[in-house]
mmCIF file of the N, C-alpha and C atoms, coordinates in Angstrom:
data_MODEL
# 
_entry.id   MODEL 
# 
loop_
_atom_site.group_PDB 
_atom_site.id 
_atom_site.type_symbol 
_atom_site.label_atom_id 
_atom_site.label_alt_id 
_atom_site.label_comp_id 
_atom_site.label_asym_id 
_atom_site.label_entity_id 
_atom_site.label_seq_id 
_atom_site.pdbx_PDB_ins_code 
_atom_site.Cartn_x 
_atom_site.Cartn_y 
_atom_site.Cartn_z 
_atom_site.occupancy 
_atom_site.B_iso_or_equiv 
_atom_site.pdbx_formal_charge 
_atom_site.auth_seq_id 
_atom_site.auth_comp_id 
_atom_site.auth_asym_id 
_atom_site.auth_atom_id 
_atom_site.pdbx_PDB_model_num 
ATOM 1   N N  . MET A 1 1  ? -10.763 29.373 13.943 1.00 0.00 ? 1  MET A N  1 
ATOM 2   C CA . MET A 1 1  ? -10.471 28.226 14.352 1.00 0.00 ? 1  MET A CA 1 
ATOM 3   C C  . MET A 1 1  ? -10.805 27.229 14.074 1.00 0.00 ? 1  MET A C  1 
ATOM 4   N N  . ASN A 1 2  ? -9.883  26.132 13.531 1.00 0.00 ? 2  ASN A N  1 
ATOM 5   C CA . ASN A 1 2  ? -10.267 25.074 13.109 1.00 0.00 ? 2  ASN A CA 1 
ATOM 6   C C  . ASN A 1 2  ? -9.747  23.853 13.968 1.00 0.00 ? 2  ASN A C  1 
ATOM 7   N N  . PRO A 1 3  ? -10.480 23.253 14.314 1.00 0.00 ? 3  PRO A N  1 
ATOM 8   C CA . PRO A 1 3  ? -9.797  21.574 14.964 1.00 0.00 ? 3  PRO A CA 1 
ATOM 9   C C  . PRO A 1 3  ? -9.209  21.166 14.716 1.00 0.00 ? 3  PRO A C  1 
ATOM 10  N N  . PHE A 1 4  ? -8.250  20.594 14.920 1.00 0.00 ? 4  PHE A N  1 
ATOM 11  C CA . PHE A 1 4  ? -7.603  19.098 14.290 1.00 0.00 ? 4  PHE A CA 1 
ATOM 12  C C  . PHE A 1 4  ? -7.116  18.229 15.969 1.00 0.00 ? 4  PHE A C  1 
ATOM 13  N N  . PHE A 1 5  ? -6.942  16.553 15.378 1.00 0.00 ? 5  PHE A N  1 
ATOM 14  C CA . PHE A 1 5  ? -6.379  16.128 17.049 1.00 0.00 ? 5  PHE A CA 1 
ATOM 15  C C  . PHE A 1 5  ? -5.265  15.860 16.322 1.00 0.00 ? 5  PHE A C  1 
ATOM 16  N N  . VAL A 1 6  ? -4.738  14.906 17.802 1.00 0.00 ? 6  VAL A N  1 
ATOM 17  C CA . VAL A 1 6  ? -2.965  14.463 16.860 1.00 0.00 ? 6  VAL A CA 1 
ATOM 18  C C  . VAL A 1 6  ? -3.087  13.356 17.849 1.00 0.00 ? 6  VAL A C  1 
ATOM 19  N N  . LEU A 1 7  ? -3.292  12.043 18.148 1.00 0.00 ? 7  LEU A N  1 
ATOM 20  C CA . LEU A 1 7  ? -2.534  10.385 18.503 1.00 0.00 ? 7  LEU A CA 1 
ATOM 21  C C  . LEU A 1 7  ? -0.835  10.858 18.733 1.00 0.00 ? 7  LEU A C  1 
ATOM 22  N N  . ILE A 1 8  ? -0.715  10.558 20.079 1.00 0.00 ? 8  ILE A N  1 
ATOM 23  C CA . ILE A 1 8  ? 0.937   10.469 19.964 1.00 0.00 ? 8  ILE A CA 1 
ATOM 24  C C  . ILE A 1 8  ? 1.133   9.339  20.823 1.00 0.00 ? 8  ILE A C  1 
ATOM 25  N N  . LYS A 1 9  ? 2.067   8.690  20.217 1.00 0.00 ? 9  LYS A N  1 
ATOM 26  C CA . LYS A 1 9  ? 3.087   7.666  20.819 1.00 0.00 ? 9  LYS A CA 1 
ATOM 27  C C  . LYS A 1 9  ? 3.979   7.906  21.589 1.00 0.00 ? 9  LYS A C  1 
ATOM 28  N N  . CYS A 1 10 ? 4.310   7.843  22.359 1.00 0.00 ? 10 CYS A N  1 
ATOM 29  C CA . CYS A 1 10 ? 5.669   8.295  23.446 1.00 0.00 ? 10 CYS A CA 1 
ATOM 30  C C  . CYS A 1 10 ? 6.869   7.270  23.723 1.00 0.00 ? 10 CYS A C  1 
ATOM 31  N N  . GLU A 1 11 ? 7.683   7.252  24.145 1.00 0.00 ? 11 GLU A N  1 
ATOM 32  C CA . GLU A 1 11 ? 8.753   6.334  24.825 1.00 0.00 ? 11 GLU A CA 1 
ATOM 33  C C  . GLU A 1 11 ? 8.356   5.870  25.663 1.00 0.00 ? 11 GLU A C  1 
ATOM 34  N N  . LEU A 1 12 ? 8.640   4.686  26.382 1.00 0.00 ? 12 LEU A N  1 
ATOM 35  C CA . LEU A 1 12 ? 8.077   4.133  27.014 1.00 0.00 ? 12 LEU A CA 1 
ATOM 36  C C  . LEU A 1 12 ? 8.129   4.396  28.777 1.00 0.00 ? 12 LEU A C  1 
ATOM 37  N N  . GLY A 1 13 ? 7.137   4.965  29.767 1.00 0.00 ? 13 GLY A N  1 
ATOM 38  C CA . GLY A 1 13 ? 7.141   5.717  30.692 1.00 0.00 ? 13 GLY A CA 1 
ATOM 39  C C  . GLY A 1 13 ? 7.494   7.313  30.390 1.00 0.00 ? 13 GLY A C  1 
ATOM 40  N N  . ALA A 1 14 ? 7.488   7.846  28.954 1.00 0.00 ? 14 ALA A N  1 
ATOM 41  C CA . ALA A 1 14 ? 7.287   9.391  29.109 1.00 0.00 ? 14 ALA A CA 1 
ATOM 42  C C  . ALA A 1 14 ? 5.951   9.943  28.320 1.00 0.00 ? 14 ALA A C  1 
ATOM 43  N N  . SER A 1 15 ? 5.203   9.188  28.285 1.00 0.00 ? 15 SER A N  1 
ATOM 44  C CA . SER A 1 15 ? 3.955   10.198 27.734 1.00 0.00 ? 15 SER A CA 1 
ATOM 45  C C  . SER A 1 15 ? 3.565   11.017 28.887 1.00 0.00 ? 15 SER A C  1 
ATOM 46  N N  . TYR A 1 16 ? 3.558   10.942 30.802 1.00 0.00 ? 16 TYR A N  1 
ATOM 47  C CA . TYR A 1 16 ? 2.777   12.248 31.297 1.00 0.00 ? 16 TYR A CA 1 
ATOM 48  C C  . TYR A 1 16 ? 4.287   13.457 31.263 1.00 0.00 ? 16 TYR A C  1 
ATOM 49  N N  . ARG A 1 17 ? 5.290   13.181 31.002 1.00 0.00 ? 17 ARG A N  1 
ATOM 50  C CA . ARG A 1 17 ? 6.469   14.131 30.711 1.00 0.00 ? 17 ARG A CA 1 
ATOM 51  C C  . ARG A 1 17 ? 6.035   15.119 28.775 1.00 0.00 ? 17 ARG A C  1 
ATOM 52  N N  . VAL A 1 18 ? 5.088   14.256 28.205 1.00 0.00 ? 18 VAL A N  1 
ATOM 53  C CA . VAL A 1 18 ? 4.998   14.681 26.676 1.00 0.00 ? 18 VAL A CA 1 
ATOM 54  C C  . VAL A 1 18 ? 3.962   15.561 27.398 1.00 0.00 ? 18 VAL A C  1 
ATOM 55  N N  . ALA A 1 19 ? 2.575   14.996 27.860 1.00 0.00 ? 19 ALA A N  1 
ATOM 56  C CA . ALA A 1 19 ? 1.570   15.655 28.184 1.00 0.00 ? 19 ALA A CA 1 
ATOM 57  C C  . ALA A 1 19 ? 1.888   16.942 28.788 1.00 0.00 ? 19 ALA A C  1 
ATOM 58  N N  . ASN A 1 20 ? 2.752   16.675 30.305 1.00 0.00 ? 20 ASN A N  1 
ATOM 59  C CA . ASN A 1 20 ? 3.106   17.880 30.765 1.00 0.00 ? 20 ASN A CA 1 
ATOM 60  C C  . ASN A 1 20 ? 3.654   18.820 29.969 1.00 0.00 ? 20 ASN A C  1 
ATOM 61  N N  . ALA A 1 21 ? 4.468   18.745 28.991 1.00 0.00 ? 21 ALA A N  1 
ATOM 62  C CA . ALA A 1 21 ? 5.085   19.678 28.070 1.00 0.00 ? 21 ALA A CA 1 
ATOM 63  C C  . ALA A 1 21 ? 4.322   20.368 27.000 1.00 0.00 ? 21 ALA A C  1 
ATOM 64  N N  . MET A 1 22 ? 3.413   19.346 26.521 1.00 0.00 ? 22 MET A N  1 
ATOM 65  C CA . MET A 1 22 ? 2.366   20.181 25.546 1.00 0.00 ? 22 MET A CA 1 
ATOM 66  C C  . MET A 1 22 ? 1.269   20.951 26.830 1.00 0.00 ? 22 MET A C  1 
ATOM 67  N N  . ALA A 1 23 ? 0.915   20.943 27.634 1.00 0.00 ? 23 ALA A N  1 
ATOM 68  C CA . ALA A 1 23 ? 0.594   21.315 28.507 1.00 0.00 ? 23 ALA A CA 1 
ATOM 69  C C  . ALA A 1 23 ? 0.810   22.847 28.824 1.00 0.00 ? 23 ALA A C  1 
ATOM 70  N N  . ASP A 1 24 ? 2.526   22.542 29.667 1.00 0.00 ? 24 ASP A N  1 
ATOM 71  C CA . ASP A 1 24 ? 3.383   24.327 29.406 1.00 0.00 ? 24 ASP A CA 1 
ATOM 72  C C  . ASP A 1 24 ? 3.219   25.130 28.695 1.00 0.00 ? 24 ASP A C  1 
ATOM 73  N N  . ALA A 1 25 ? 3.493   24.202 27.361 1.00 0.00 ? 25 ALA A N  1 
ATOM 74  C CA . ALA A 1 25 ? 3.526   25.081 25.873 1.00 0.00 ? 25 ALA A CA 1 
ATOM 75  C C  . ALA A 1 25 ? 2.349   25.383 25.641 1.00 0.00 ? 25 ALA A C  1 
ATOM 76  N N  . GLU A 1 26 ? 1.569   24.941 25.983 1.00 0.00 ? 26 GLU A N  1 
ATOM 77  C CA . GLU A 1 26 ? -0.145  26.078 25.974 1.00 0.00 ? 26 GLU A CA 1 
ATOM 78  C C  . GLU A 1 26 ? -0.179  25.801 24.433 1.00 0.00 ? 26 GLU A C  1 
ATOM 79  N N  . ILE A 1 27 ? -0.201  24.943 23.977 1.00 0.00 ? 27 ILE A N  1 
ATOM 80  C CA . ILE A 1 27 ? -0.765  24.657 22.319 1.00 0.00 ? 27 ILE A CA 1 
ATOM 81  C C  . ILE A 1 27 ? -1.627  23.936 22.179 1.00 0.00 ? 27 ILE A C  1 
ATOM 82  N N  . ALA A 1 28 ? -1.900  22.799 23.485 1.00 0.00 ? 28 ALA A N  1 
ATOM 83  C CA . ALA A 1 28 ? -3.157  21.976 22.749 1.00 0.00 ? 28 ALA A CA 1 
ATOM 84  C C  . ALA A 1 28 ? -4.125  22.387 23.685 1.00 0.00 ? 28 ALA A C  1 
ATOM 85  N N  . SER A 1 29 ? -5.704  22.087 23.326 1.00 0.00 ? 29 SER A N  1 
ATOM 86  C CA . SER A 1 29 ? -6.497  22.551 24.153 1.00 0.00 ? 29 SER A CA 1 
ATOM 87  C C  . SER A 1 29 ? -7.582  21.753 24.943 1.00 0.00 ? 29 SER A C  1 
ATOM 88  N N  . GLU A 1 30 ? -6.685  20.445 24.657 1.00 0.00 ? 30 GLU A N  1 
ATOM 89  C CA . GLU A 1 30 ? -7.293  19.348 25.619 1.00 0.00 ? 30 GLU A CA 1 
ATOM 90  C C  . GLU A 1 30 ? -6.421  18.036 25.738 1.00 0.00 ? 30 GLU A C  1 
ATOM 91  N N  . ILE A 1 31 ? -5.924  17.654 26.598 1.00 0.00 ? 31 ILE A N  1 
ATOM 92  C CA . ILE A 1 31 ? -5.080  16.573 26.138 1.00 0.00 ? 31 ILE A CA 1 
ATOM 93  C C  . ILE A 1 31 ? -5.540  15.280 26.906 1.00 0.00 ? 31 ILE A C  1 
ATOM 94  N N  . TYR A 1 32 ? -5.775  14.131 26.199 1.00 0.00 ? 32 TYR A N  1 
ATOM 95  C CA . TYR A 1 32 ? -6.225  13.156 27.081 1.00 0.00 ? 32 TYR A CA 1 
ATOM 96  C C  . TYR A 1 32 ? -5.036  11.987 26.762 1.00 0.00 ? 32 TYR A C  1 
ATOM 97  N N  . SER A 1 33 ? -5.114  10.834 27.967 1.00 0.00 ? 33 SER A N  1 
ATOM 98  C CA . SER A 1 33 ? -4.358  9.823  28.213 1.00 0.00 ? 33 SER A CA 1 
ATOM 99  C C  . SER A 1 33 ? -5.440  8.942  27.545 1.00 0.00 ? 33 SER A C  1 
ATOM 100 N N  . THR A 1 34 ? -4.783  7.667  26.793 1.00 0.00 ? 34 THR A N  1 
ATOM 101 C CA . THR A 1 34 ? -5.162  6.952  25.579 1.00 0.00 ? 34 THR A CA 1 
ATOM 102 C C  . THR A 1 34 ? -5.065  5.556  26.229 1.00 0.00 ? 34 THR A C  1 
ATOM 103 N N  . ALA A 1 35 ? -5.653  4.723  25.769 1.00 0.00 ? 35 ALA A N  1 
ATOM 104 C CA . ALA A 1 35 ? -5.188  3.059  25.646 1.00 0.00 ? 35 ALA A CA 1 
ATOM 105 C C  . ALA A 1 35 ? -5.268  2.365  24.364 1.00 0.00 ? 35 ALA A C  1 
ATOM 106 N N  . GLY A 1 36 ? -4.068  1.659  23.573 1.00 0.00 ? 36 GLY A N  1 
ATOM 107 C CA . GLY A 1 36 ? -4.569  0.557  22.798 1.00 0.00 ? 36 GLY A CA 1 
ATOM 108 C C  . GLY A 1 36 ? -2.865  1.446  21.831 1.00 0.00 ? 36 GLY A C  1 
ATOM 109 N N  . ASP A 1 37 ? -3.283  1.492  21.016 1.00 0.00 ? 37 ASP A N  1 
ATOM 110 C CA . ASP A 1 37 ? -1.504  1.776  19.827 1.00 0.00 ? 37 ASP A CA 1 
ATOM 111 C C  . ASP A 1 37 ? -1.051  3.424  20.296 1.00 0.00 ? 37 ASP A C  1 
ATOM 112 N N  . PHE A 1 38 ? -1.668  4.562  20.689 1.00 0.00 ? 38 PHE A N  1 
ATOM 113 C CA . PHE A 1 38 ? -1.008  5.616  20.998 1.00 0.00 ? 38 PHE A CA 1 
ATOM 114 C C  . PHE A 1 38 ? -1.508  6.063  22.644 1.00 0.00 ? 38 PHE A C  1 
ATOM 115 N N  . ASP A 1 39 ? -0.262  6.595  23.320 1.00 0.00 ? 39 ASP A N  1 
ATOM 116 C CA . ASP A 1 39 ? -1.099  6.608  24.825 1.00 0.00 ? 39 ASP A CA 1 
ATOM 117 C C  . ASP A 1 39 ? -1.028  8.254  24.760 1.00 0.00 ? 39 ASP A C  1 
ATOM 118 N N  . LEU A 1 40 ? -1.492  8.937  23.910 1.00 0.00 ? 40 LEU A N  1 
ATOM 119 C CA . LEU A 1 40 ? -2.186  10.176 24.364 1.00 0.00 ? 40 LEU A CA 1 
ATOM 120 C C  . LEU A 1 40 ? -2.813  10.651 22.737 1.00 0.00 ? 40 LEU A C  1 
ATOM 121 N N  . LEU A 1 41 ? -4.108  11.950 23.434 1.00 0.00 ? 41 LEU A N  1 
ATOM 122 C CA . LEU A 1 41 ? -4.902  12.312 22.123 1.00 0.00 ? 41 LEU A CA 1 
ATOM 123 C C  . LEU A 1 41 ? -4.995  13.147 22.548 1.00 0.00 ? 41 LEU A C  1 
ATOM 124 N N  . ALA A 1 42 ? -4.573  14.709 21.623 1.00 0.00 ? 42 ALA A N  1 
ATOM 125 C CA . ALA A 1 42 ? -4.363  16.076 22.021 1.00 0.00 ? 42 ALA A CA 1 
ATOM 126 C C  . ALA A 1 42 ? -5.520  17.016 20.856 1.00 0.00 ? 42 ALA A C  1 
ATOM 127 N N  . LYS A 1 43 ? -6.162  17.454 20.930 1.00 0.00 ? 43 LYS A N  1 
ATOM 128 C CA . LYS A 1 43 ? -7.386  18.807 20.423 1.00 0.00 ? 43 LYS A CA 1 
ATOM 129 C C  . LYS A 1 43 ? -6.340  19.973 20.530 1.00 0.00 ? 43 LYS A C  1 
ATOM 130 N N  . PHE A 1 44 ? -6.424  20.313 19.155 1.00 0.00 ? 44 PHE A N  1 
ATOM 131 C CA . PHE A 1 44 ? -5.175  21.585 18.751 1.00 0.00 ? 44 PHE A CA 1 
ATOM 132 C C  . PHE A 1 44 ? -6.503  22.422 17.791 1.00 0.00 ? 44 PHE A C  1 
ATOM 133 N N  . TYR A 1 45 ? -6.112  23.718 17.538 1.00 0.00 ? 45 TYR A N  1 
ATOM 134 C CA . TYR A 1 45 ? -7.059  24.642 17.355 1.00 0.00 ? 45 TYR A CA 1 
ATOM 135 C C  . TYR A 1 45 ? -6.005  25.492 16.445 1.00 0.00 ? 45 TYR A C  1 
ATOM 136 N N  . ILE A 1 46 ? -6.407  25.769 14.769 1.00 0.00 ? 46 ILE A N  1 
ATOM 137 C CA . ILE A 1 46 ? -5.267  26.458 13.807 1.00 0.00 ? 46 ILE A CA 1 
ATOM 138 C C  . ILE A 1 46 ? -6.752  27.588 13.447 1.00 0.00 ? 46 ILE A C  1 
ATOM 139 N N  . GLU A 1 47 ? -5.492  28.619 12.676 1.00 0.00 ? 47 GLU A N  1 
ATOM 140 C CA . GLU A 1 47 ? -6.716  29.477 12.221 1.00 0.00 ? 47 GLU A CA 1 
ATOM 141 C C  . GLU A 1 47 ? -6.381  29.271 11.085 1.00 0.00 ? 47 GLU A C  1 
ATOM 142 N N  . PRO A 1 48 ? -8.139  29.357 10.455 1.00 0.00 ? 48 PRO A N  1 
ATOM 143 C CA . PRO A 1 48 ? -8.089  29.076 8.594  1.00 0.00 ? 48 PRO A CA 1 
ATOM 144 C C  . PRO A 1 48 ? -7.514  28.683 7.990  1.00 0.00 ? 48 PRO A C  1 
ATOM 145 N N  . ASP A 1 49 ? -6.851  30.274 8.157  1.00 0.00 ? 49 ASP A N  1 
ATOM 146 C CA . ASP A 1 49 ? -5.672  30.302 6.962  1.00 0.00 ? 49 ASP A CA 1 
ATOM 147 C C  . ASP A 1 49 ? -4.208  29.484 7.144  1.00 0.00 ? 49 ASP A C  1 
ATOM 148 N N  . GLY A 1 50 ? -4.153  28.815 8.219  1.00 0.00 ? 50 GLY A N  1 
ATOM 149 C CA . GLY A 1 50 ? -2.777  28.323 8.889  1.00 0.00 ? 50 GLY A CA 1 
ATOM 150 C C  . GLY A 1 50 ? -3.006  26.718 8.632  1.00 0.00 ? 50 GLY A C  1 
ATOM 151 N N  . ASP A 1 51 ? -1.679  26.157 8.704  1.00 0.00 ? 51 ASP A N  1 
ATOM 152 C CA . ASP A 1 51 ? -0.696  25.130 7.811  1.00 0.00 ? 51 ASP A CA 1 
ATOM 153 C C  . ASP A 1 51 ? -0.833  24.507 9.056  1.00 0.00 ? 51 ASP A C  1 
ATOM 154 N N  . ILE A 1 52 ? -1.730  22.642 9.023  1.00 0.00 ? 52 ILE A N  1 
ATOM 155 C CA . ILE A 1 52 ? -1.765  22.021 9.795  1.00 0.00 ? 52 ILE A CA 1 
ATOM 156 C C  . ILE A 1 52 ? -0.380  21.000 9.969  1.00 0.00 ? 52 ILE A C  1 
ATOM 157 N N  . GLY A 1 53 ? 0.611   20.914 8.802  1.00 0.00 ? 53 GLY A N  1 
ATOM 158 C CA . GLY A 1 53 ? 1.313   20.206 8.605  1.00 0.00 ? 53 GLY A CA 1 
ATOM 159 C C  . GLY A 1 53 ? 2.490   20.975 9.410  1.00 0.00 ? 53 GLY A C  1 
ATOM 160 N N  . HIS A 1 54 ? 2.835   22.372 9.461  1.00 0.00 ? 54 HIS A N  1 
ATOM 161 C CA . HIS A 1 54 ? 3.619   22.970 9.754  1.00 0.00 ? 54 HIS A CA 1 
ATOM 162 C C  . HIS A 1 54 ? 3.800   23.226 11.353 1.00 0.00 ? 54 HIS A C  1 
ATOM 163 N N  . PHE A 1 55 ? 2.607   23.168 11.828 1.00 0.00 ? 55 PHE A N  1 
ATOM 164 C CA . PHE A 1 55 ? 1.600   23.193 13.119 1.00 0.00 ? 55 PHE A CA 1 
ATOM 165 C C  . PHE A 1 55 ? 2.772   22.011 13.714 1.00 0.00 ? 55 PHE A C  1 
ATOM 166 N N  . VAL A 1 56 ? 2.199   20.831 13.724 1.00 0.00 ? 56 VAL A N  1 
ATOM 167 C CA . VAL A 1 56 ? 2.449   19.770 14.010 1.00 0.00 ? 56 VAL A CA 1 
ATOM 168 C C  . VAL A 1 56 ? 4.364   19.979 13.651 1.00 0.00 ? 56 VAL A C  1 
ATOM 169 N N  . ASN A 1 57 ? 4.620   19.685 12.383 1.00 0.00 ? 57 ASN A N  1 
ATOM 170 C CA . ASN A 1 57 ? 5.874   19.674 12.879 1.00 0.00 ? 57 ASN A CA 1 
ATOM 171 C C  . ASN A 1 57 ? 7.070   20.563 13.916 1.00 0.00 ? 57 ASN A C  1 
ATOM 172 N N  . GLU A 1 58 ? 6.654   21.998 13.983 1.00 0.00 ? 58 GLU A N  1 
ATOM 173 C CA . GLU A 1 58 ? 6.693   23.003 14.493 1.00 0.00 ? 58 GLU A CA 1 
ATOM 174 C C  . GLU A 1 58 ? 7.176   23.119 16.537 1.00 0.00 ? 58 GLU A C  1 
ATOM 175 N N  . LYS A 1 59 ? 5.846   22.949 16.213 1.00 0.00 ? 59 LYS A N  1 
ATOM 176 C CA . LYS A 1 59 ? 5.119   22.839 17.705 1.00 0.00 ? 59 LYS A CA 1 
ATOM 177 C C  . LYS A 1 59 ? 5.038   21.130 18.752 1.00 0.00 ? 59 LYS A C  1 
ATOM 178 N N  . VAL A 1 60 ? 4.627   20.380 17.417 1.00 0.00 ? 60 VAL A N  1 
ATOM 179 C CA . VAL A 1 60 ? 4.370   18.564 18.418 1.00 0.00 ? 60 VAL A CA 1 
ATOM 180 C C  . VAL A 1 60 ? 5.443   17.991 17.981 1.00 0.00 ? 60 VAL A C  1 
ATOM 181 N N  . HIS A 1 61 ? 6.792   17.738 17.137 1.00 0.00 ? 61 HIS A N  1 
ATOM 182 C CA . HIS A 1 61 ? 7.500   17.051 17.106 1.00 0.00 ? 61 HIS A CA 1 
ATOM 183 C C  . HIS A 1 61 ? 8.387   17.402 17.874 1.00 0.00 ? 61 HIS A C  1 
ATOM 184 N N  . PRO A 1 62 ? 9.022   18.018 18.237 1.00 0.00 ? 62 PRO A N  1 
ATOM 185 C CA . PRO A 1 62 ? 9.839   18.909 18.952 1.00 0.00 ? 62 PRO A CA 1 
ATOM 186 C C  . PRO A 1 62 ? 10.100  17.986 20.289 1.00 0.00 ? 62 PRO A C  1 
ATOM 187 N N  . ILE A 1 63 ? 8.852   18.150 20.618 1.00 0.00 ? 63 ILE A N  1 
ATOM 188 C CA . ILE A 1 63 ? 8.586   17.158 22.081 1.00 0.00 ? 63 ILE A CA 1 
ATOM 189 C C  . ILE A 1 63 ? 9.138   16.126 22.510 1.00 0.00 ? 63 ILE A C  1 
ATOM 190 N N  . PRO A 1 64 ? 10.563  16.020 23.473 1.00 0.00 ? 64 PRO A N  1 
ATOM 191 C CA . PRO A 1 64 ? 11.126  15.298 23.757 1.00 0.00 ? 64 PRO A CA 1 
ATOM 192 C C  . PRO A 1 64 ? 10.485  14.172 24.593 1.00 0.00 ? 64 PRO A C  1 
ATOM 193 N N  . GLY A 1 65 ? 10.315  13.147 24.045 1.00 0.00 ? 65 GLY A N  1 
ATOM 194 C CA . GLY A 1 65 ? 9.572   12.058 24.388 1.00 0.00 ? 65 GLY A CA 1 
ATOM 195 C C  . GLY A 1 65 ? 8.731   11.263 23.141 1.00 0.00 ? 65 GLY A C  1 
ATOM 196 N N  . ILE A 1 66 ? 8.392   11.974 22.132 1.00 0.00 ? 66 ILE A N  1 
ATOM 197 C CA . ILE A 1 66 ? 7.246   11.848 21.414 1.00 0.00 ? 66 ILE A CA 1 
ATOM 198 C C  . ILE A 1 66 ? 8.420   10.699 20.028 1.00 0.00 ? 66 ILE A C  1 
ATOM 199 N N  . VAL A 1 67 ? 7.236   9.209  19.476 1.00 0.00 ? 67 VAL A N  1 
ATOM 200 C CA . VAL A 1 67 ? 7.991   8.729  19.220 1.00 0.00 ? 67 VAL A CA 1 
ATOM 201 C C  . VAL A 1 67 ? 7.045   8.539  17.853 1.00 0.00 ? 67 VAL A C  1 
ATOM 202 N N  . ASP A 1 68 ? 6.254   9.020  17.780 1.00 0.00 ? 68 ASP A N  1 
ATOM 203 C CA . ASP A 1 68 ? 4.888   8.834  16.646 1.00 0.00 ? 68 ASP A CA 1 
ATOM 204 C C  . ASP A 1 68 ? 4.012   9.437  16.514 1.00 0.00 ? 68 ASP A C  1 
ATOM 205 N N  . THR A 1 69 ? 3.241   10.103 15.554 1.00 0.00 ? 69 THR A N  1 
ATOM 206 C CA . THR A 1 69 ? 2.147   10.646 15.484 1.00 0.00 ? 69 THR A CA 1 
ATOM 207 C C  . THR A 1 69 ? 1.125   10.436 14.441 1.00 0.00 ? 69 THR A C  1 
ATOM 208 N N  . LYS A 1 70 ? -0.191  10.799 14.949 1.00 0.00 ? 70 LYS A N  1 
ATOM 209 C CA . LYS A 1 70 ? -1.443  10.269 13.765 1.00 0.00 ? 70 LYS A CA 1 
ATOM 210 C C  . LYS A 1 70 ? -1.694  11.605 14.060 1.00 0.00 ? 70 LYS A C  1 
ATOM 211 N N  . THR A 1 71 ? -2.316  12.698 12.642 1.00 0.00 ? 71 THR A N  1 
ATOM 212 C CA . THR A 1 71 ? -3.647  13.962 12.552 1.00 0.00 ? 71 THR A CA 1 
ATOM 213 C C  . THR A 1 71 ? -4.165  13.384 11.822 1.00 0.00 ? 71 THR A C  1 
ATOM 214 N N  . ILE A 1 72 ? -5.810  13.649 12.773 1.00 0.00 ? 72 ILE A N  1 
ATOM 215 C CA . ILE A 1 72 ? -7.293  13.542 12.461 1.00 0.00 ? 72 ILE A CA 1 
ATOM 216 C C  . ILE A 1 72 ? -7.319  14.816 12.586 1.00 0.00 ? 72 ILE A C  1 
ATOM 217 N N  . ILE A 1 73 ? -7.866  15.503 10.748 1.00 0.00 ? 73 ILE A N  1 
ATOM 218 C CA . ILE A 1 73 ? -8.325  16.164 10.278 1.00 0.00 ? 73 ILE A CA 1 
ATOM 219 C C  . ILE A 1 73 ? -9.895  16.384 10.521 1.00 0.00 ? 73 ILE A C  1 
ATOM 220 N N  . THR A 1 74 ? -10.382 17.542 11.238 1.00 0.00 ? 74 THR A N  1 
ATOM 221 C CA . THR A 1 74 ? -11.888 17.057 11.341 1.00 0.00 ? 74 THR A CA 1 
ATOM 222 C C  . THR A 1 74 ? -12.834 18.490 10.600 1.00 0.00 ? 74 THR A C  1 
ATOM 223 N N  . PHE A 1 75 ? -13.730 18.260 9.823  1.00 0.00 ? 75 PHE A N  1 
ATOM 224 C CA . PHE A 1 75 ? -14.826 18.716 9.353  1.00 0.00 ? 75 PHE A CA 1 
ATOM 225 C C  . PHE A 1 75 ? -15.772 19.525 9.253  1.00 0.00 ? 75 PHE A C  1 
ATOM 226 N N  . LYS A 1 76 ? -16.972 19.160 10.455 1.00 0.00 ? 76 LYS A N  1 
ATOM 227 C CA . LYS A 1 76 ? -17.796 19.583 11.232 1.00 0.00 ? 76 LYS A CA 1 
ATOM 228 C C  . LYS A 1 76 ? -17.976 18.909 12.521 1.00 0.00 ? 76 LYS A C  1 
ATOM 229 N N  . ALA A 1 77 ? -18.951 19.742 13.170 1.00 0.00 ? 77 ALA A N  1 
ATOM 230 C CA . ALA A 1 77 ? -18.729 19.589 14.383 1.00 0.00 ? 77 ALA A CA 1 
ATOM 231 C C  . ALA A 1 77 ? -20.623 19.274 14.415 1.00 0.00 ? 77 ALA A C  1 
ATOM 232 N N  . PHE A 1 78 ? -20.951 17.986 15.452 1.00 0.00 ? 78 PHE A N  1 
ATOM 233 C CA . PHE A 1 78 ? -22.735 17.833 15.298 1.00 0.00 ? 78 PHE A CA 1 
ATOM 234 C C  . PHE A 1 78 ? -23.129 17.983 16.378 1.00 0.00 ? 78 PHE A C  1 
# 
């Protein structure tokens, strides 16, 4: 399984609702509230032959309350 992260910007007042929807859908392994330009940081895992773009478009973007995302692809853990 390959990890990747998604920074998520939510509608005003929607970050808890978005985080709970992701948790209920059981698509993220970890979800954090953040300060700054984005409201949430979520860690996901995908199969080595999986398509991160399709995963984000099909699993993350449809969640109501999400305004913008930024995907961070990782290469190696130290």
